[in-house]
N, C-alpha and C positions, 0 to 999 in steps of 0.2 A: 470459453467464458472470458469476459473482459477482465483484465488485470487491474491492479490499483493504479489510479491516475497519478502521474508524477510529472516532474519537469525533465525535459531532455537536457542532459549535461552539456551538450555542445551548443545548442541554440537558446536554451533557457525557455523554450516553448513547452506548454503543457501537452501531454499526450492525451489521446482519446480513451486510453485504457485498453486498446486493442493491440495485440502483438501476434505476428506471424513469423515463424522460423527465426525468432530473435530480432525481428525488425519491428520497431514500435511506430505507430502512426501518430504524427504530430497533429495537434488541433490548431492548425494555422488558420486564422480568420481570412475571409475573402477581402480583397482590396476595397477600400471605400468607394473608389470610382466605379468599380464593377457593381457594387450594391446599389449605388445611386442610379446608375444606368438601368439597372433592372427595375427599380421603382418607377423610373420615367416611362419605360415600355409598358408597365402595368397601367399607368395613368393614361398613356396614349391609347391603349386598347379600350379603356372605358369611354374615352371621347369618341373613338371609332364606333363603338356599339351604339352610342346615342345618335350620331350623325348619319350613319349608313345602315342599310339592311344587313342584319347580322344574326339575329336570334331566331331559330326555327320554332314555330308554334305547331299546333295540332294539324292544321290544314293550310297554314300560311306562314308568314314570318314578319318580324318587325320591319317597318318601312324606313325608319330613320327620319330625323328632323329635316334633312336635306331632300328627301324624296328621290334620291338618285336610283336609277334603274339601268344597269349595265346593258341589258337587252335592248332597251330603247336607245341607248347611246350607240350601240353597234348598228341598230336599224337605221338611225339617222346617218351614220357614216356610210352605210351601204347606199342609201338614197342619194347622198351627195356624189359618191363615186359613179353611180349609175347615171346621174344627170350629166356629169362631166364626160362620160363615155358615150352618151346617147347619140351624138351626131355621127361618130365613127361606126357605132353598131348599126345605126340605121342605114348607112351607106353599104355596109357589108351585107345586110339583110336583102337589099335590093340588087346588089351586084352579082355577077356570075363569078365563079372561081377564077376564070381567066382575067376578068377585069380587076379583081382584087390583086392578083399577082402582078399585074402590069402597073399598079399604082404603088410606088415605093412606100409612102407613108401609111397607106391603108394595109399593105402587105405586112409591114413591120408591126402594126397594131394587131393584125390578125394572128401573126405568129406568136406574139406575146400572150394574147388571149387563148390561143390554142394550147400553148405550153401549160398554162394554168389549168385549163379544162382537162388536159391529159393527166396532169399530176393528181387532180382531184378525182377523176373518174376511171382512168385507164391504167395508171402505173401499178396499181395493186396486182394486176395480172401480167401486164406486158413489161413491167419493171421500168425504172427510171431511164429515160432516153430511148425507150422502146427496145431494150436489149433482149426481152423475151425470156422464157424459161421452158422447161419441159411441158409440152401441152399448150403453151402460149406463144404464138408466133413472134419471132424477132421482126420488128418493124423498121430496123435500120439497115437491113440488107436488101438485095434485089430479088428475093425469092418470095413470091406472092401466091397465096392459094386462090384468091378471087380477083386478082389483078391489082397493080400498083399505080394505075393512072388516077388522077384526082377524082374523076367521076366514079370510078370503081371503088375507091376508098370511101367516098361519101356514101355509096350504096351499102357497103358493109357496115359502116357506122350507123346509118339510119335504120337498117332493117335487121342487123345482127346475123348470127349464124345459128341455125336450128333453134330459133327463138319462137315466141308466140306470134310475132308479126306475120301477117299474111304474105308479105313479100320477102320473107327472110331468105338468106342463102341456105339452100337445102339440097344435098345430094349425098345420101348416106352410102358408105362403102359396104358391100356385102360382107357378111360374117362367114367366110368360107369354111372355117373349121366348126364353129358353134352350130351352124345350120347344116352341116354335113355335105357341103358342096364339094369339098376336096378332102382327100385322105391326109393324114398327118405327114406321110412321106412326100406327098405332092406339095403340101404347104412348105415343107423344108426345102424342097428342090426349087420352088418358086422364090423363096427367100434368098437362096444363093444366087439365083439369076438376077434378082433385084439388086443385091449387093454388088454384083459384077458390073452393073450399069454405071455405078459411081466410082469404080476402081477400088472398092473396099475389099478387105480380106474375105475370101469365099472358097468354096470347094468347086473346082472347075468341072468335074464330072457331074456334080449335082446341078450346077448352073446350066449345063447343056440339056439335062433332063427337064429343067424348069422353064427353058425358053419357050417350048410349045404351050406349056401351061399358061405362061404369061400372055402369049399371043391370043389364046382362046378366052382367058378370063379377065385380063387386066388392060390390054392395049386400048380398048374402047374408051377408057377414061384417061389413063396415064400416057397414052400415046406410044408410038414407036420409039424404042430406046429410052423410054421413061422421060419424055420431054415435058409431060404434064399438060394440063388444060385448065386455065383459070376460068373458063366459061362454066366448068363443072365443079370447080373447087378441088380438082385433082392435083396433088403436088407433083413437082418434078422429082424423079427418082434417080437422075443421072448426075446429081451433084452431092457434095458432102453435107448438105444442110438437111437436118432431120428434126421434125417437130416432136416426135416421141422417142427418139433415139435411133441410131443407125447401126447398133450391134445386131448380131444375128438373132438373139433372143427377142429383142424388141421388134424386129421386122416380122418374125414369126408370130408374135403376139398381135401385131397389127393385121396381118393377113387372116389369122384364125378368128379373132373376136371383133375386128374393126375398131375404129375410134369414133367417138361421138362428142368431140369438144363443142361447147356451146358458148356463144357470145350474145349478150343481151342486145336488144334493139334500143337505140338511143333516141329515135324519133319519139317525141312526146315527153321524154325525160329532159332533153336538152332542146333549147330553142334553135331555130333555123340558123341564126347568125353564129351561135356557138358551134354548131355542127360544121359549118363552113370553116371557121377558124381551126377547129380540131382537124379537119380534113387537110388543110394546108400545112399544119404543123406536122402531122404524121407523114405527109408526102415529103416534107423537107428534112426528115430525120436522116436521109441519106440513101434510102433505097427506093424512093418513088420513081415510077416509070414515066 
């Protein structure tokens, strides 16, 4: 309960009547400059309400005396930028990837445009700078599922992987465990052999048992000694780069149940010039072939 209002003996300021643990709250008024500034902000907000769109209605909003529309302002800015970029974009649209790379100014423009397109459309999965994550390939190394040459990268971007595009990259890995193609013990032995290809920790005896299993079931796609095959999207198995993890449990999971990562097809979503710029940017991240 509030106590009796009194003056503080030290400052001479009235108290609010509230006290906590022997501490009394002073009723100190706000500084005049603060109060006047507050009044000014209220007045300014009223002016804003009158001049600009601000008050929501049932199905619309007040337009304001100035008739300002931020959407229209942004649209005009985009139109201006597109008009300024149109000559370079037109050249990219008609040029080949090799011709773009050979032209210093055009290549610089394409790389800038590609970086923006990548950040807007690709970084959500492949991360900034193409660093990748589990299940999303690193685009800055020299390990490529479907090839790292410009034309190969362009094909992957345009048609995607396991997408609805009729020309999509498509070569599913068998589900050796789920479909009963191999026993659990055979899968474990094959996993140890796969781990041995990259020098990872493995069971030597199991790897020897897994070698003939690999030769019979896996070599057609992944190649002798796990060299991989970009024509089939079959990853290399003889290096330490793993898309879904290189520990024994992850390799067993991949063999048993397969992996079915999907990338959308960007043809139709992005125009031809943007895809070319994106191709050159991805190729230039450091791992392009």
